C-alpha positions in Angstrom: 29.5 -49.4 -97.4 30.6 -49.4 -93.8 32.4 -52.5 -92.6 30.0 -53.1 -89.8 27.0 -53.0 -92.1 28.7 -55.4 -94.6 29.5 -57.8 -91.7 25.9 -57.6 -90.5 24.5 -58.6 -93.9 27.1 -61.5 -94.2 26.0 -62.9 -90.8 22.3 -62.6 -91.7 22.9 -64.4 -95.0 24.5 -67.3 -93.1 21.6 -67.4 -90.7 19.0 -67.4 -93.5 20.8 -70.2 -95.4 20.5 -72.4 -92.4 16.7 -72.1 -92.2 14.4 -74.7 -93.5 12.8 -74.1 -96.8 9.4 -72.8 -95.7 7.4 -70.9 -98.3 4.9 -68.0 -98.1 2.5 -68.1 -101.0 5.0 -70.0 -103.1 7.9 -67.7 -102.2 10.8 -69.2 -100.1 10.7 -67.6 -96.6 14.5 -67.0 -96.6 14.0 -64.9 -99.8 11.4 -62.8 -98.1 13.7 -62.3 -95.1 16.5 -61.2 -97.4 14.5 -58.5 -99.2 14.6 -55.9 -96.4 18.4 -56.4 -96.3 18.6 -55.6 -100.0 16.3 -52.6 -99.5 18.4 -51.2 -96.6 21.6 -51.7 -98.7 20.2 -50.0 -101.8 19.0 -47.0 -99.7 22.6 -46.4 -98.6 23.7 -45.8 -102.3 23.9 -42.2 -103.5 21.8 -42.3 -106.7 23.2 -38.9 -107.8 26.5 -40.6 -108.3 25.3 -44.0 -109.4 22.0 -44.9 -111.2 22.3 -48.6 -111.8 23.6 -51.7 -110.0 24.0 -55.4 -111.0 23.3 -58.5 -109.0 27.1 -59.3 -108.8 27.8 -55.9 -107.5 25.2 -56.3 -104.7 26.6 -59.8 -104.0 30.1 -58.4 -103.7 29.1 -55.8 -101.1 26.8 -58.1 -99.0 28.8 -61.3 -99.2 25.8 -63.1 -100.9 25.8 -65.4 -103.9 25.0 -63.4 -107.1 22.8 -66.3 -108.4 20.7 -66.2 -105.3 20.3 -62.4 -105.5 19.2 -62.7 -109.1 16.7 -65.4 -108.1 15.4 -63.4 -105.2 14.9 -60.2 -107.3 13.1 -62.3 -109.9 10.2 -62.5 -107.5 9.8 -58.7 -107.8 8.6 -56.7 -110.8 12.1 -55.2 -111.2 13.6 -55.6 -114.7 17.3 -55.7 -115.1 19.2 -55.0 -118.3 22.1 -57.0 -119.7 25.5 -55.3 -118.8 23.6 -52.5 -117.1 21.8 -54.2 -114.2 18.9 -52.6 -112.3 18.0 -49.0 -112.0 18.5 -48.5 -108.3 15.4 -46.3 -107.7 13.2 -48.6 -109.7 14.6 -51.6 -107.8 13.9 -50.0 -104.4 10.3 -49.3 -105.5 9.9 -52.9 -106.7 11.1 -54.4 -103.5 8.9 -52.1 -101.4 5.9 -53.2 -103.4 6.9 -56.8 -103.0 7.2 -56.4 -99.3 3.8 -54.5 -99.1 5.4 -51.3 -97.9 3.1 -49.4 -100.2 0.1 -50.6 -98.2 -1.0 -49.7 -94.7 -1.0 -52.4 -92.1 -2.5 -51.4 -88.7 -1.6 -53.2 -85.5 -2.5 -53.2 -81.8 0.2 -53.8 -79.1 -0.4 -55.4 -75.7 2.1 -54.7 -73.0 3.3 -51.1 -72.5 6.3 -52.0 -70.4 9.9 -51.3 -71.4 9.9 -53.3 -74.6 6.5 -52.2 -75.6 7.4 -48.6 -75.0 10.5 -49.0 -77.1 8.5 -50.3 -80.0 6.0 -47.5 -79.7 8.8 -44.9 -79.8 10.4 -46.5 -82.8 9.6 -44.4 -85.9 10.9 -46.8 -88.6 7.8 -48.9 -88.9 6.0 -46.2 -90.8 8.4 -46.5 -93.7 7.4 -50.1 -94.0 3.7 -49.3 -94.1 3.2 -50.7 -90.6 1.5 -48.6 -88.0 0.8 -49.4 -84.3 -2.4 -47.4 -83.8 -3.0 -48.3 -80.1 -1.5 -50.0 -77.1 -3.1 -51.8 -74.2 -2.1 -52.6 -70.7 -3.7 -53.5 -67.3 -1.4 -51.2 -65.3 -3.4 -48.2 -64.1 -0.3 -46.0 -64.0 0.2 -46.2 -67.8 -3.5 -46.4 -69.0 -4.5 -43.1 -70.6 -1.0 -42.0 -71.4 0.4 -41.5 -74.9 3.7 -42.6 -76.3 4.8 -41.1 -79.6 1.2 -40.1 -80.1 -0.1 -43.6 -79.5 -2.7 -43.9 -76.7 -2.5 -46.7 -74.1 -6.0 -48.2 -73.3 -7.3 -50.5 -70.7 -6.9 -54.0 -71.9 -10.6 -54.6 -71.3 -11.3 -52.4 -74.3 -9.1 -54.5 -76.6 -11.8 -56.9 -78.1 -14.2 -54.1 -78.8 -11.7 -51.9 -80.5 -10.3 -54.7 -82.6 -13.8 -55.3 -84.0 -14.6 -51.6 -84.5 -11.3 -50.7 -86.2 -10.9 -54.1 -88.1 -7.5 -54.8 -86.8 -5.9 -58.1 -87.8 -2.3 -57.8 -86.4 -1.4 -58.0 -82.7 1.9 -57.5 -81.0 2.7 -59.2 -77.8 5.3 -57.6 -75.5 4.2 -59.0 -72.1 6.0 -61.3 -69.6 6.5 -65.0 -70.2 3.7 -66.0 -67.9 1.1 -63.7 -69.5 1.9 -64.4 -73.2 -0.4 -67.4 -73.7 -3.5 -65.7 -72.2 -2.8 -62.6 -74.3 -2.5 -64.7 -77.4 -5.8 -66.4 -76.5 -7.4 -62.9 -76.1 -6.1 -61.8 -79.5 -7.4 -64.8 -81.3 -10.8 -64.6 -79.6 -11.0 -60.9 -80.6 -10.4 -61.6 -84.3 -6.6 -61.1 -84.6 -5.2 -63.3 -87.4 -1.5 -62.5 -87.2 0.6 -62.2 -84.1 4.1 -60.8 -83.7 5.3 -62.4 -80.4 8.1 -60.8 -78.5 7.5 -62.8 -75.3 10.4 -65.2 -74.5 8.1 -68.2 -74.8 6.3 -69.9 -77.7 2.5 -69.4 -77.9 -0.1 -72.0 -79.0 -2.8 -70.9 -81.4 -5.3 -72.6 -83.6 -4.6 -73.5 -87.2 -4.8 -70.6 -89.5 -3.4 -68.0 -87.1 0.0 -66.5 -88.3 2.6 -66.3 -85.6 6.1 -64.7 -86.0 8.3 -65.2 -82.9 11.0 -62.7 -82.2 13.2 -64.0 -79.4 15.6 -61.3 -78.1 16.9 -63.8 -75.5 17.7 -66.5 -78.1 19.6 -64.0 -80.2 21.5 -62.8 -77.2 22.3 -66.3 -76.1 23.9 -67.0 -79.5 25.8 -63.8 -79.4 27.2 -64.5 -75.9 28.0 -68.1 -76.8 30.0 -66.9 -79.9 32.0 -64.5 -77.7 32.8 -67.3 -75.2 
């Protein structure tokens, strides 16, 4: 495994261990956050040269605790064998099923600026069963255009299309001052899960799922560590 990738996993593990012990349907949230890391690591292994892998072997490469890995993988349907470990291809499939990558999750994005455009161009979401099927903006210069085959609509059409296409996931990539009004629009339209990239927290009613991804917060930590 490349040194940079190993170092990345080690840092992520340290970050996850510092989180509070939230659960999602009885599964610790840090466990869920670690699963994509395991999946990315397993996909770097050449299965023509190696068919099986043990929890201690994974732990050695990623800098994780082997007991924690065993516990995490216990939430999947993967079955390990004594002295053999897990079949790598079967483990990959089990983790993908655990993460819901075998299902299709459709989302709408609001804010076709630089960040929104970058997300629309990114092709890796499809591997996770996640598809951004349409984008919305109020800027006339981008309305009607397509990015990576995804059309940008006038934001006035958002509520109607959410209802017609039964969309439940919304992505916010607008400016700080617009984030709350966009969140309000999403909730009013029937969105029940919001992925917020705006640099400010949003307030929603109870029952609405919000996942905040703050690029600025991560950048601040990075720069502070350098200093």
